[in-house]
PyMOL Python script that loads the backbone (N, CA, C, O; Angstrom):
from pymol import cmd

cmd.read_pdbstr("""\
ATOM      1  N   UNK A   1       0.851  25.224  25.642  1.00  0.00           N
ATOM      2  CA  UNK A   1       0.389  24.024  25.115  1.00  0.00           C
ATOM      3  C   UNK A   1       2.089  23.572  25.657  1.00  0.00           C
ATOM      4  O   UNK A   1       3.195  24.030  25.943  1.00  0.00           O
ATOM      5  N   UNK A   2       1.416  22.528  25.548  1.00  0.00           N
ATOM      6  CA  UNK A   2       3.151  21.153  25.980  1.00  0.00           C
ATOM      7  C   UNK A   2       3.231  20.182  24.837  1.00  0.00           C
ATOM      8  O   UNK A   2       2.393  19.711  24.068  1.00  0.00           O
ATOM      9  N   UNK A   3       4.573  20.040  24.995  1.00  0.00           N
ATOM     10  CA  UNK A   3       4.785  19.305  23.347  1.00  0.00           C
ATOM     11  C   UNK A   3       5.883  17.866  24.549  1.00  0.00           C
ATOM     12  O   UNK A   3       6.774  17.969  25.391  1.00  0.00           O
ATOM     13  N   UNK A   4       5.231  16.889  24.028  1.00  0.00           N
ATOM     14  CA  UNK A   4       6.577  15.874  24.392  1.00  0.00           C
ATOM     15  C   UNK A   4       7.291  15.079  23.217  1.00  0.00           C
ATOM     16  O   UNK A   4       6.825  14.240  22.447  1.00  0.00           O
ATOM     17  N   UNK A   5       8.690  15.659  23.333  1.00  0.00           N
ATOM     18  CA  UNK A   5       9.456  15.118  22.885  1.00  0.00           C
ATOM     19  C   UNK A   5      10.238  13.899  22.940  1.00  0.00           C
ATOM     20  O   UNK A   5      10.574  13.550  24.072  1.00  0.00           O
ATOM     21  N   UNK A   6      10.666  13.046  21.792  1.00  0.00           N
ATOM     22  CA  UNK A   6      11.550  11.944  22.116  1.00  0.00           C
ATOM     23  C   UNK A   6      12.609  12.296  22.464  1.00  0.00           C
ATOM     24  O   UNK A   6      12.773  13.516  22.443  1.00  0.00           O
ATOM     25  N   UNK A   7      13.954  11.310  23.000  1.00  0.00           N
ATOM     26  CA  UNK A   7      14.782  11.715  23.719  1.00  0.00           C
ATOM     27  C   UNK A   7      15.750  12.531  22.233  1.00  0.00           C
ATOM     28  O   UNK A   7      16.441  13.539  22.381  1.00  0.00           O
ATOM     29  N   UNK A   8      15.593  11.918  21.107  1.00  0.00           N
ATOM     30  CA  UNK A   8      16.815  12.128  19.622  1.00  0.00           C
ATOM     31  C   UNK A   8      16.227  13.485  19.573  1.00  0.00           C
ATOM     32  O   UNK A   8      17.065  14.373  19.416  1.00  0.00           O
ATOM     33  N   UNK A   9      14.483  14.028  19.709  1.00  0.00           N
ATOM     34  CA  UNK A   9      14.081  15.240  19.049  1.00  0.00           C
ATOM     35  C   UNK A   9      14.596  16.411  20.037  1.00  0.00           C
ATOM     36  O   UNK A   9      15.021  17.502  19.657  1.00  0.00           O
ATOM     37  N   UNK A  10      14.506  16.077  21.072  1.00  0.00           N
ATOM     38  CA  UNK A  10      15.312  17.008  22.130  1.00  0.00           C
ATOM     39  C   UNK A  10      16.725  17.088  22.072  1.00  0.00           C
ATOM     40  O   UNK A  10      17.181  18.230  22.010  1.00  0.00           O
ATOM     41  N   UNK A  11      17.387  16.305  22.077  1.00  0.00           N
ATOM     42  CA  UNK A  11      18.806  16.491  21.608  1.00  0.00           C
ATOM     43  C   UNK A  11      19.346  17.210  20.415  1.00  0.00           C
ATOM     44  O   UNK A  11      20.419  17.814  20.413  1.00  0.00           O
ATOM     45  N   UNK A  12      18.653  17.120  19.554  1.00  0.00           N
ATOM     46  CA  UNK A  12      18.638  18.032  18.608  1.00  0.00           C
ATOM     47  C   UNK A  12      18.213  19.200  18.217  1.00  0.00           C
ATOM     48  O   UNK A  12      18.518  19.781  17.175  1.00  0.00           O
ATOM     49  N   UNK A  13      16.925  19.837  19.734  1.00  0.00           N
ATOM     50  CA  UNK A  13      16.450  20.648  19.802  1.00  0.00           C
ATOM     51  C   UNK A  13      17.797  21.503  20.743  1.00  0.00           C
ATOM     52  O   UNK A  13      18.033  22.703  20.607  1.00  0.00           O
ATOM     53  N   UNK A  14      18.460  20.697  21.557  1.00  0.00           N
ATOM     54  CA  UNK A  14      19.936  20.856  22.220  1.00  0.00           C
ATOM     55  C   UNK A  14      20.605  21.644  21.888  1.00  0.00           C
ATOM     56  O   UNK A  14      20.718  22.773  22.364  1.00  0.00           O
ATOM     57  N   UNK A  15      21.367  21.003  20.689  1.00  0.00           N
ATOM     58  CA  UNK A  15      22.436  21.084  19.829  1.00  0.00           C
ATOM     59  C   UNK A  15      21.697  22.256  19.060  1.00  0.00           C
ATOM     60  O   UNK A  15      22.422  23.214  18.792  1.00  0.00           O
ATOM     61  N   UNK A  16      20.430  22.336  18.679  1.00  0.00           N
ATOM     62  CA  UNK A  16      20.749  23.816  18.028  1.00  0.00           C
ATOM     63  C   UNK A  16      20.131  25.182  18.677  1.00  0.00           C
ATOM     64  O   UNK A  16      19.657  26.209  18.190  1.00  0.00           O
ATOM     65  N   UNK A  17      20.298  24.832  19.661  1.00  0.00           N
ATOM     66  CA  UNK A  17      19.878  25.989  20.904  1.00  0.00           C
ATOM     67  C   UNK A  17      21.425  26.589  21.466  1.00  0.00           C
ATOM     68  O   UNK A  17      21.630  27.791  21.630  1.00  0.00           O
ATOM     69  N   UNK A  18      22.929  25.023  21.842  1.00  0.00           N
ATOM     70  CA  UNK A  18      23.085  25.091  21.760  1.00  0.00           C
ATOM     71  C   UNK A  18      24.082  26.030  20.445  1.00  0.00           C
ATOM     72  O   UNK A  18      24.569  27.088  20.843  1.00  0.00           O
ATOM     73  N   UNK A  19      24.279  25.743  19.363  1.00  0.00           N
ATOM     74  CA  UNK A  19      25.230  26.532  18.471  1.00  0.00           C
ATOM     75  C   UNK A  19      24.485  28.219  18.060  1.00  0.00           C
ATOM     76  O   UNK A  19      24.899  29.081  17.285  1.00  0.00           O
ATOM     77  N   UNK A  20      23.508  28.199  18.769  1.00  0.00           N
ATOM     78  CA  UNK A  20      23.422  29.545  19.421  1.00  0.00           C
ATOM     79  C   UNK A  20      22.246  30.350  17.946  1.00  0.00           C
ATOM     80  O   UNK A  20      21.770  31.464  17.727  1.00  0.00           O
ATOM     81  N   UNK A  21      22.232  29.348  17.440  1.00  0.00           N
ATOM     82  CA  UNK A  21      21.182  30.280  16.159  1.00  0.00           C
ATOM     83  C   UNK A  21      20.105  30.420  16.278  1.00  0.00           C
ATOM     84  O   UNK A  21      19.439  30.607  15.259  1.00  0.00           O
ATOM     85  N   UNK A  22      19.556  30.396  17.379  1.00  0.00           N
ATOM     86  CA  UNK A  22      17.649  30.504  17.858  1.00  0.00           C
ATOM     87  C   UNK A  22      18.099  30.204  18.946  1.00  0.00           C
ATOM     88  O   UNK A  22      18.986  29.483  19.402  1.00  0.00           O
ATOM     89  N   UNK A  23      16.589  31.542  19.636  1.00  0.00           N
ATOM     90  CA  UNK A  23      17.047  32.204  21.198  1.00  0.00           C
ATOM     91  C   UNK A  23      16.422  31.712  21.741  1.00  0.00           C
ATOM     92  O   UNK A  23      16.412  31.939  22.951  1.00  0.00           O
ATOM     93  N   UNK A  24      15.391  30.602  21.095  1.00  0.00           N
ATOM     94  CA  UNK A  24      14.400  29.318  21.882  1.00  0.00           C
ATOM     95  C   UNK A  24      14.089  28.883  21.589  1.00  0.00           C
ATOM     96  O   UNK A  24      13.958  28.990  20.370  1.00  0.00           O
ATOM     97  N   UNK A  25      13.353  27.429  22.497  1.00  0.00           N
ATOM     98  CA  UNK A  25      12.845  26.224  21.273  1.00  0.00           C
ATOM     99  C   UNK A  25      12.074  26.958  20.566  1.00  0.00           C
ATOM    100  O   UNK A  25      12.133  26.989  19.337  1.00  0.00           O
ATOM    101  N   UNK A  26      11.036  27.821  21.463  1.00  0.00           N
ATOM    102  CA  UNK A  26       9.555  28.023  20.410  1.00  0.00           C
ATOM    103  C   UNK A  26       9.987  27.982  19.064  1.00  0.00           C
ATOM    104  O   UNK A  26       9.536  27.332  18.121  1.00  0.00           O
ATOM    105  N   UNK A  27      11.103  28.926  19.132  1.00  0.00           N
ATOM    106  CA  UNK A  27      11.643  29.567  17.610  1.00  0.00           C
ATOM    107  C   UNK A  27      12.067  28.635  16.587  1.00  0.00           C
ATOM    108  O   UNK A  27      11.792  28.833  15.404  1.00  0.00           O
ATOM    109  N   UNK A  28      12.820  27.476  17.044  1.00  0.00           N
ATOM    110  CA  UNK A  28      13.081  26.314  16.501  1.00  0.00           C
ATOM    111  C   UNK A  28      11.836  25.396  16.402  1.00  0.00           C
ATOM    112  O   UNK A  28      11.924  24.727  15.372  1.00  0.00           O
ATOM    113  N   UNK A  29      10.732  25.129  17.084  1.00  0.00           N
ATOM    114  CA  UNK A  29       9.604  24.619  16.579  1.00  0.00           C
ATOM    115  C   UNK A  29       8.851  25.419  15.336  1.00  0.00           C
ATOM    116  O   UNK A  29       8.287  24.946  14.350  1.00  0.00           O
ATOM    117  N   UNK A  30       9.030  26.702  15.706  1.00  0.00           N
ATOM    118  CA  UNK A  30       8.419  27.659  14.479  1.00  0.00           C
ATOM    119  C   UNK A  30       8.748  27.441  13.209  1.00  0.00           C
ATOM    120  O   UNK A  30       8.020  27.032  12.304  1.00  0.00           O
ATOM    121  N   UNK A  31      10.230  27.823  13.166  1.00  0.00           N
ATOM    122  CA  UNK A  31      10.679  27.306  11.728  1.00  0.00           C
ATOM    123  C   UNK A  31      10.584  26.022  11.377  1.00  0.00           C
ATOM    124  O   UNK A  31      10.302  25.453  10.322  1.00  0.00           O
ATOM    125  N   UNK A  32      10.853  25.692  12.382  1.00  0.00           N
ATOM    126  CA  UNK A  32      10.169  23.703  12.002  1.00  0.00           C
ATOM    127  C   UNK A  32       9.337  23.750  10.914  1.00  0.00           C
ATOM    128  O   UNK A  32       9.489  23.355   9.758  1.00  0.00           O
ATOM    129  N   UNK A  33       8.049  24.531  11.715  1.00  0.00           N
ATOM    130  CA  UNK A  33       6.755  24.137  11.666  1.00  0.00           C
ATOM    131  C   UNK A  33       6.539  24.825   9.675  1.00  0.00           C
ATOM    132  O   UNK A  33       5.966  24.450   8.653  1.00  0.00           O
ATOM    133  N   UNK A  34       7.212  25.708  10.016  1.00  0.00           N
ATOM    134  CA  UNK A  34       7.356  27.113   8.616  1.00  0.00           C
ATOM    135  C   UNK A  34       7.944  25.610   7.825  1.00  0.00           C
ATOM    136  O   UNK A  34       7.093  25.000   7.178  1.00  0.00           O
ATOM    137  N   UNK A  35       9.368  25.023   7.872  1.00  0.00           N
ATOM    138  CA  UNK A  35       9.666  24.462   6.415  1.00  0.00           C
ATOM    139  C   UNK A  35       8.594  23.525   6.665  1.00  0.00           C
ATOM    140  O   UNK A  35       7.539  23.779   6.083  1.00  0.00           O
ATOM    141  N   UNK A  36       8.609  23.086   6.979  1.00  0.00           N
ATOM    142  CA  UNK A  36       7.533  21.912   7.091  1.00  0.00           C
ATOM    143  C   UNK A  36       6.069  21.999   6.029  1.00  0.00           C
ATOM    144  O   UNK A  36       5.634  21.179   5.221  1.00  0.00           O
ATOM    145  N   UNK A  37       5.666  23.092   6.358  1.00  0.00           N
ATOM    146  CA  UNK A  37       4.556  23.783   5.540  1.00  0.00           C
ATOM    147  C   UNK A  37       5.373  24.258   3.845  1.00  0.00           C
ATOM    148  O   UNK A  37       5.063  23.845   2.728  1.00  0.00           O
ATOM    149  N   UNK A  38       5.867  24.702   4.021  1.00  0.00           N
ATOM    150  CA  UNK A  38       6.980  24.777   2.364  1.00  0.00           C
ATOM    151  C   UNK A  38       6.975  23.097   1.448  1.00  0.00           C
ATOM    152  O   UNK A  38       6.823  22.610   0.328  1.00  0.00           O
ATOM    153  N   UNK A  39       7.284  22.710   2.988  1.00  0.00           N
ATOM    154  CA  UNK A  39       7.433  21.086   2.075  1.00  0.00           C
ATOM    155  C   UNK A  39       6.281  20.306   1.468  1.00  0.00           C
ATOM    156  O   UNK A  39       6.385  19.771   0.365  1.00  0.00           O
ATOM    157  N   UNK A  40       5.029  20.243   2.311  1.00  0.00           N
ATOM    158  CA  UNK A  40       4.238  20.373   1.572  1.00  0.00           C
ATOM    159  C   UNK A  40       3.193  20.581   0.968  1.00  0.00           C
ATOM    160  O   UNK A  40       2.268  19.785   0.805  1.00  0.00           O
ATOM    161  N   UNK A  41       3.311  22.133   0.440  1.00  0.00           N
ATOM    162  CA  UNK A  41       3.352  22.788  -0.609  1.00  0.00           C
ATOM    163  C   UNK A  41       3.930  21.920  -1.656  1.00  0.00           C
ATOM    164  O   UNK A  41       3.327  21.169  -2.422  1.00  0.00           O
ATOM    165  N   UNK A  42       5.314  22.166  -1.553  1.00  0.00           N
ATOM    166  CA  UNK A  42       5.335  21.610  -2.655  1.00  0.00           C
ATOM    167  C   UNK A  42       5.464  20.541  -3.209  1.00  0.00           C
ATOM    168  O   UNK A  42       5.999  20.416  -4.311  1.00  0.00           O
ATOM    169  N   UNK A  43       4.886  19.393  -2.372  1.00  0.00           N
ATOM    170  CA  UNK A  43       4.390  18.157  -2.406  1.00  0.00           C
ATOM    171  C   UNK A  43       3.656  17.838  -3.326  1.00  0.00           C
ATOM    172  O   UNK A  43       3.795  16.987  -4.204  1.00  0.00           O
ATOM    173  N   UNK A  44       2.386  18.960  -2.985  1.00  0.00           N
ATOM    174  CA  UNK A  44       1.166  18.890  -3.356  1.00  0.00           C
ATOM    175  C   UNK A  44       1.412  19.319  -5.162  1.00  0.00           C
ATOM    176  O   UNK A  44       0.861  18.719  -6.086  1.00  0.00           O
ATOM    177  N   UNK A  45       2.199  20.280  -5.285  1.00  0.00           N
ATOM    178  CA  UNK A  45       2.384  21.404  -6.370  1.00  0.00           C
ATOM    179  C   UNK A  45       3.284  20.147  -7.453  1.00  0.00           C
ATOM    180  O   UNK A  45       3.247  20.099  -8.682  1.00  0.00           O
ATOM    181  N   UNK A  46       3.912  19.391  -6.675  1.00  0.00           N
ATOM    182  CA  UNK A  46       4.641  17.831  -7.634  1.00  0.00           C
ATOM    183  C   UNK A  46       3.492  17.612  -8.412  1.00  0.00           C
ATOM    184  O   UNK A  46       3.211  17.987  -9.550  1.00  0.00           O
ATOM    185  N   UNK A  47       2.808  16.854  -7.493  1.00  0.00           N
ATOM    186  CA  UNK A  47       1.467  16.049  -6.994  1.00  0.00           C
ATOM    187  C   UNK A  47       0.738  16.288  -8.477  1.00  0.00           C
ATOM    188  O   UNK A  47       0.741  15.384  -9.312  1.00  0.00           O
ATOM    189  N   UNK A  48       0.113  17.578  -8.734  1.00  0.00           N
ATOM    190  CA  UNK A  48      -0.628  18.244  -9.308  1.00  0.00           C
ATOM    191  C   UNK A  48       0.365  18.554 -10.860  1.00  0.00           C
ATOM    192  O   UNK A  48      -0.061  18.790 -11.991  1.00  0.00           O
ATOM    193  N   UNK A  49       1.092  18.497 -10.613  1.00  0.00           N
ATOM    194  CA  UNK A  49       2.015  18.854 -12.107  1.00  0.00           C
ATOM    195  C   UNK A  49       2.131  17.873 -12.234  1.00  0.00           C
ATOM    196  O   UNK A  49       1.755  17.890 -13.406  1.00  0.00           O
ATOM    197  N   UNK A  50       2.422  16.507 -12.001  1.00  0.00           N
ATOM    198  CA  UNK A  50       2.628  14.945 -12.862  1.00  0.00           C
ATOM    199  C   UNK A  50       1.327  14.755 -12.899  1.00  0.00           C
ATOM    200  O   UNK A  50       1.150  14.229 -13.998  1.00  0.00           O
ATOM    201  N   UNK A  51      -0.039  14.894 -12.202  1.00  0.00           N
ATOM    202  CA  UNK A  51      -1.118  14.310 -12.590  1.00  0.00           C
ATOM    203  C   UNK A  51      -0.979  15.367 -14.493  1.00  0.00           C
ATOM    204  O   UNK A  51      -0.629  14.967 -15.603  1.00  0.00           O
ATOM    205  N   UNK A  52      -1.298  16.294 -14.159  1.00  0.00           N
ATOM    206  CA  UNK A  52      -1.593  17.371 -15.490  1.00  0.00           C
ATOM    207  C   UNK A  52      -0.401  16.426 -16.461  1.00  0.00           C
ATOM    208  O   UNK A  52      -0.740  16.134 -17.608  1.00  0.00           O
ATOM    209  N   UNK A  53       0.698  16.068 -16.056  1.00  0.00           N
ATOM    210  CA  UNK A  53       1.667  15.534 -17.025  1.00  0.00           C
ATOM    211  C   UNK A  53       0.738  14.157 -17.679  1.00  0.00           C
ATOM    212  O   UNK A  53       0.543  13.971 -18.880  1.00  0.00           O
ATOM    213  N   UNK A  54       0.284  13.357 -16.653  1.00  0.00           N
ATOM    214  CA  UNK A  54      -0.992  12.229 -17.208  1.00  0.00           C
ATOM    215  C   UNK A  54      -1.571  12.431 -17.902  1.00  0.00           C
ATOM    216  O   UNK A  54      -1.917  11.532 -18.669  1.00  0.00           O
ATOM    217  N   UNK A  55      -2.149  14.062 -18.098  1.00  0.00           N
ATOM    218  CA  UNK A  55      -3.737  14.234 -18.484  1.00  0.00           C
ATOM    219  C   UNK A  55      -3.223  14.542 -19.661  1.00  0.00           C
ATOM    220  O   UNK A  55      -3.833  14.255 -20.691  1.00  0.00           O
ATOM    221  N   UNK A  56      -2.030  15.170 -19.682  1.00  0.00           N
ATOM    222  CA  UNK A  56      -1.792  15.211 -21.150  1.00  0.00           C
ATOM    223  C   UNK A  56      -1.286  14.686 -22.084  1.00  0.00           C
ATOM    224  O   UNK A  56      -1.456  15.098 -23.231  1.00  0.00           O
ATOM    225  N   UNK A  57      -0.440  13.498 -21.732  1.00  0.00           N
ATOM    226  CA  UNK A  57      -0.234  12.186 -21.909  1.00  0.00           C
ATOM    227  C   UNK A  57      -1.619  11.333 -22.540  1.00  0.00           C
ATOM    228  O   UNK A  57      -1.810  10.638 -23.538  1.00  0.00           O
ATOM    229  N   UNK A  58      -2.148  11.623 -21.811  1.00  0.00           N
ATOM    230  CA  UNK A  58      -3.913  10.814 -22.600  1.00  0.00           C
ATOM    231  C   UNK A  58      -4.709  11.633 -23.871  1.00  0.00           C
ATOM    232  O   UNK A  58      -5.522  11.166 -24.669  1.00  0.00           O
ATOM    233  N   UNK A  59      -4.266  12.799 -23.786  1.00  0.00           N
ATOM    234  CA  UNK A  59      -4.684  14.042 -24.489  1.00  0.00           C
ATOM    235  C   UNK A  59      -6.206  14.759 -23.680  1.00  0.00           C
ATOM    236  O   UNK A  59      -7.268  15.226 -24.090  1.00  0.00           O
ATOM    237  N   UNK A  60      -5.754  14.587 -22.722  1.00  0.00           N
ATOM    238  CA  UNK A  60      -6.546  15.720 -22.382  1.00  0.00           C
ATOM    239  C   UNK A  60      -6.154  17.318 -21.533  1.00  0.00           C
ATOM    240  O   UNK A  60      -6.082  18.034 -20.534  1.00  0.00           O
ATOM    241  N   UNK A  61      -5.995  17.040 -23.036  1.00  0.00           N
ATOM    242  CA  UNK A  61      -5.347  19.121 -22.523  1.00  0.00           C
ATOM    243  C   UNK A  61      -5.576  19.810 -23.464  1.00  0.00           C
ATOM    244  O   UNK A  61      -5.720  19.187 -24.516  1.00  0.00           O
ATOM    245  N   UNK A  62      -5.727  21.500 -23.542  1.00  0.00           N
ATOM    246  CA  UNK A  62      -6.484  22.229 -24.041  1.00  0.00           C
ATOM    247  C   UNK A  62      -5.957  22.947 -23.966  1.00  0.00           C
ATOM    248  O   UNK A  62      -5.301  23.105 -22.936  1.00  0.00           O
ATOM    249  N   UNK A  63      -5.870  24.302 -25.530  1.00  0.00           N
ATOM    250  CA  UNK A  63      -5.288  25.517 -25.778  1.00  0.00           C
ATOM    251  C   UNK A  63      -4.231  26.291 -24.390  1.00  0.00           C
ATOM    252  O   UNK A  63      -4.856  26.603 -23.376  1.00  0.00           O
ATOM    253  N   UNK A  64      -3.083  26.493 -24.406  1.00  0.00           N
ATOM    254  CA  UNK A  64      -2.790  27.596 -23.332  1.00  0.00           C
ATOM    255  C   UNK A  64      -3.318  28.731 -23.331  1.00  0.00           C
ATOM    256  O   UNK A  64      -3.202  29.508 -22.383  1.00  0.00           O
ATOM    257  N   UNK A  65      -4.187  29.070 -24.743  1.00  0.00           N
ATOM    258  CA  UNK A  65      -4.657  30.547 -24.524  1.00  0.00           C
ATOM    259  C   UNK A  65      -5.854  30.323 -23.045  1.00  0.00           C
ATOM    260  O   UNK A  65      -5.863  30.871 -21.942  1.00  0.00           O
ATOM    261  N   UNK A  66      -6.778  29.258 -23.673  1.00  0.00           N
ATOM    262  CA  UNK A  66      -8.216  29.575 -22.656  1.00  0.00           C
ATOM    263  C   UNK A  66      -7.378  28.958 -21.390  1.00  0.00           C
ATOM    264  O   UNK A  66      -7.278  29.899 -20.603  1.00  0.00           O
ATOM    265  N   UNK A  67      -6.828  27.980 -20.917  1.00  0.00           N
ATOM    266  CA  UNK A  67      -5.776  28.130 -19.392  1.00  0.00           C
ATOM    267  C   UNK A  67      -5.504  29.179 -18.763  1.00  0.00           C
ATOM    268  O   UNK A  67      -5.559  29.348 -17.545  1.00  0.00           O
ATOM    269  N   UNK A  68      -5.061  30.259 -19.949  1.00  0.00           N
ATOM    270  CA  UNK A  68      -4.396  31.465 -19.407  1.00  0.00           C
ATOM    271  C   UNK A  68      -5.612  32.350 -19.047  1.00  0.00           C
ATOM    272  O   UNK A  68      -6.017  32.793 -17.973  1.00  0.00           O
ATOM    273  N   UNK A  69      -6.001  32.439 -20.167  1.00  0.00           N
ATOM    274  CA  UNK A  69      -7.781  33.485 -19.735  1.00  0.00           C
ATOM    275  C   UNK A  69      -8.131  32.944 -18.614  1.00  0.00           C
ATOM    276  O   UNK A  69      -8.108  33.713 -17.653  1.00  0.00           O
ATOM    277  N   UNK A  70      -8.511  31.662 -18.374  1.00  0.00           N
ATOM    278  CA  UNK A  70      -9.470  31.273 -16.579  1.00  0.00           C
ATOM    279  C   UNK A  70      -8.350  31.921 -15.767  1.00  0.00           C
ATOM    280  O   UNK A  70      -8.702  32.750 -14.927  1.00  0.00           O
ATOM    281  N   UNK A  71      -6.780  31.600 -15.931  1.00  0.00           N
ATOM    282  CA  UNK A  71      -6.306  32.171 -14.690  1.00  0.00           C
ATOM    283  C   UNK A  71      -6.300  33.620 -14.475  1.00  0.00           C
ATOM    284  O   UNK A  71      -6.214  33.991 -13.305  1.00  0.00           O
ATOM    285  N   UNK A  72      -6.366  34.385 -15.275  1.00  0.00           N
ATOM    286  CA  UNK A  72      -6.461  35.514 -15.514  1.00  0.00           C
ATOM    287  C   UNK A  72      -8.045  35.831 -15.099  1.00  0.00           C
ATOM    288  O   UNK A  72      -8.084  36.950 -14.588  1.00  0.00           O
ATOM    289  N   UNK A  73      -9.184  35.297 -15.145  1.00  0.00           N
ATOM    290  CA  UNK A  73     -10.282  36.177 -14.748  1.00  0.00           C
ATOM    291  C   UNK A  73     -10.636  35.018 -13.647  1.00  0.00           C
ATOM    292  O   UNK A  73     -11.848  34.808 -13.588  1.00  0.00           O
ATOM    293  N   UNK A  74     -10.090  34.470 -13.037  1.00  0.00           N
ATOM    294  CA  UNK A  74     -10.125  33.698 -11.462  1.00  0.00           C
ATOM    295  C   UNK A  74      -9.666  34.422 -10.627  1.00  0.00           C
ATOM    296  O   UNK A  74     -10.081  34.347  -9.470  1.00  0.00           O
ATOM    297  N   UNK A  75      -8.564  35.428 -11.034  1.00  0.00           N
ATOM    298  CA  UNK A  75      -7.697  36.051 -10.061  1.00  0.00           C
ATOM    299  C   UNK A  75      -8.025  37.789 -10.441  1.00  0.00           C
ATOM    300  O   UNK A  75      -7.823  38.670  -9.604  1.00  0.00           O
ATOM    301  N   UNK A  76      -8.536  38.061 -11.786  1.00  0.00           N
ATOM    302  CA  UNK A  76      -9.142  39.663 -11.472  1.00  0.00           C
ATOM    303  C   UNK A  76      -8.161  40.290 -12.542  1.00  0.00           C
ATOM    304  O   UNK A  76      -7.872  41.477 -12.694  1.00  0.00           O
ATOM    305  N   UNK A  77      -7.797  39.369 -13.126  1.00  0.00           N
ATOM    306  CA  UNK A  77      -6.025  40.256 -13.686  1.00  0.00           C
ATOM    307  C   UNK A  77      -6.746  40.642 -15.422  1.00  0.00           C
ATOM    308  O   UNK A  77      -7.306  39.836 -16.166  1.00  0.00           O
ATOM    309  N   UNK A  78      -6.471  42.203 -15.692  1.00  0.00           N
ATOM    310  CA  UNK A  78      -6.836  42.034 -17.308  1.00  0.00           C
ATOM    311  C   UNK A  78      -6.803  41.300 -18.240  1.00  0.00           C
ATOM    312  O   UNK A  78      -6.269  40.241 -17.912  1.00  0.00           O
ATOM    313  N   UNK A  79      -7.108  41.320 -19.265  1.00  0.00           N
ATOM    314  CA  UNK A  79      -7.037  41.178 -20.192  1.00  0.00           C
ATOM    315  C   UNK A  79      -5.285  41.329 -21.057  1.00  0.00           C
ATOM    316  O   UNK A  79      -5.178  41.146 -22.270  1.00  0.00           O
TER     317      UNK A  79
END
""", "prot")
cmd.dss("prot")
cmd.show_as("cartoon", "prot")
cmd.util.cbc("prot")
cmd.orient("prot")
């Protein structure tokens, strides 16, 4: 796979390599992708949380024990 980088990105990659924290450009890219995925997961979780708050404020909530029972059933956890 070939990846074209902007001059600014290439400079950043070179700077990170010069600092000696990474053994290869691939290692830097892999870590960057892992961080990107984590950020996307956090953003999705935050959006879901905000939606839940909106639903709760609109009176679209249910008792916690029902929600917890659903979670236990979904994951096969004992009651």
